[in-house]
C-alpha positions in Angstrom: -24.4 31.6 -10.1 -25.6 28.6 -8.2 -23.2 26.7 -6.0 -23.8 23.0 -5.4 -22.3 21.3 -2.4 -21.0 17.9 -3.3 -20.4 15.7 -0.3 -17.2 13.8 -0.3 -17.5 10.1 -0.7 -16.7 8.1 2.4 -13.6 6.0 1.8 -13.3 3.0 4.2 -9.9 1.2 4.4 -10.3 -2.4 5.3 -7.2 -4.4 6.0 -7.8 -8.1 5.5 -5.8 -11.4 5.9 -5.2 -14.0 3.3 -4.3 -16.6 5.9 -2.2 -19.5 4.7 -1.5 -22.8 6.5 -0.3 -26.1 5.2 -1.0 -25.1 1.6 -4.6 -24.1 2.4 -6.2 -20.6 2.6 -8.8 -19.5 5.1 -12.2 -18.2 4.0 -14.7 -16.8 6.4 -18.5 -16.7 5.7 -20.0 -13.4 6.8 -22.7 -13.5 9.4 -26.3 -13.4 8.2 -26.7 -10.2 10.3 -24.0 -8.3 8.5 -24.0 -6.5 5.1 -23.3 -9.0 2.3 -25.0 -11.8 4.4 -23.5 -15.2 4.1 -21.1 -14.2 1.4 -17.4 -15.2 1.8 -14.5 -12.9 2.6 -11.0 -12.8 3.9 -11.2 -11.8 7.6 -10.4 -8.3 8.6 -12.1 -5.0 9.2 -12.2 -1.2 9.2 -9.2 0.9 10.0 -9.8 3.0 13.1 -8.5 6.6 13.5 -4.8 6.6 14.3 -4.2 3.0 13.3 -1.8 1.7 10.7 -3.1 -1.0 8.3 -1.1 -3.5 10.1 -2.3 -2.5 13.6 -5.9 -2.7 12.3 -5.3 -6.1 10.8 -3.9 -7.5 14.1 -6.8 -6.0 16.1 -9.5 -7.2 13.7 -8.1 -10.8 13.4 -7.9 -11.0 17.2 -11.5 -9.7 17.5 -12.9 -12.0 14.8 -10.9 -15.2 15.3 -9.1 -14.8 18.6 -5.7 -15.5 17.1 -2.5 -13.5 16.3 -1.3 -13.4 12.7 2.1 -13.0 11.3 2.3 -10.8 8.2 4.3 -12.3 5.4 3.6 -10.0 2.5 1.2 -7.4 1.2 -0.9 -7.7 -1.9 -2.1 -4.8 -4.1 -5.0 -2.8 -2.6 -8.3 -3.1 -4.4 -11.4 -1.0 -4.2 -15.1 -1.3 -4.7 -17.3 1.7 -5.3 -20.6 1.3 -3.6 -22.0 4.6 -4.6 -22.2 6.3 -1.2 -18.8 4.9 -0.1 -15.7 3.3 -1.5 -14.3 0.2 0.2 -10.5 -0.1 -0.1 -9.3 -3.6 0.7 -5.7 -3.8 1.9 -4.8 -7.5 1.8 -1.9 -9.1 3.6 -0.6 -12.6 3.2 -0.5 -14.0 6.8 0.3 -17.1 8.8 -1.0 -18.4 12.1 0.5 -20.7 14.7 -2.8 -22.2 15.6 -6.2 -23.2 14.1 -7.9 -23.0 17.5 -10.1 -20.1 16.4 -13.0 -18.6 18.3 -15.4 -17.2 15.7 -17.1 -14.0 16.8 -18.4 -12.6 13.5 -18.3 -15.4 11.0 -21.0 -18.1 10.4 -18.2 -20.6 9.6 -14.7 -20.8 8.2 -13.2 -23.1 5.6 -9.7 -24.1 4.7 -9.4 -24.4 0.9 -6.8 -25.2 -1.7 -6.1 -22.0 -3.5 -7.5 -23.2 -6.7 -10.9 -23.9 -4.9 -11.4 -20.4 -3.7 -13.6 -19.4 -6.7 -16.1 -22.1 -5.7 -17.5 -19.9 -2.9 -19.8 -16.9 -3.2 -17.3 -14.2 -2.4 -18.0 -10.5 -1.9 -17.2 -8.6 -5.1 -14.2 -6.8 -3.5 -12.7 -10.1 -2.2 -12.8 -11.5 -5.8 -10.2 -8.9 -6.7 -8.1 -10.0 -3.8 -8.3 -13.6 -5.1 -7.1 -12.5 -8.5 -4.1 -10.6 -7.0 -3.4 -13.6 -4.7 -3.2 -15.9 -7.8 -0.7 -13.4 -9.4 1.3 -13.5 -6.1 1.4 -17.3 -6.2 2.4 -17.4 -9.9 5.2 -15.0 -9.2 6.5 -17.2 -6.4 6.6 -20.4 -8.4 
């Protein structure tokens, strides 16, 4: 009998913020130096050991945009299997008190009307977040 070791797939939780302000939604363009260069995403980042999703979100948004967010609601988690790892996006609807951002990881940010979100070149995982965001908006109206 031959035993085969199967390595477990790396699962990476990535809390992200769907930031709303004055009817617009924030989109961030990834740096050219990162994976998925120049594609668009909702800001956020990897959960670190010992953090909750919410703690990771607050830390990542402070690191990436230099602002504090207020969490309003949570959207369904979505995942993207990349073969060697699975990315689990944990999206939160958020608000900010300021638009005085300091970008540390993004090429640029845009404020868009929700219906204009699909006009950008989003990462595949973020496209699922957009679909769930539209369901959230439809349920609210």
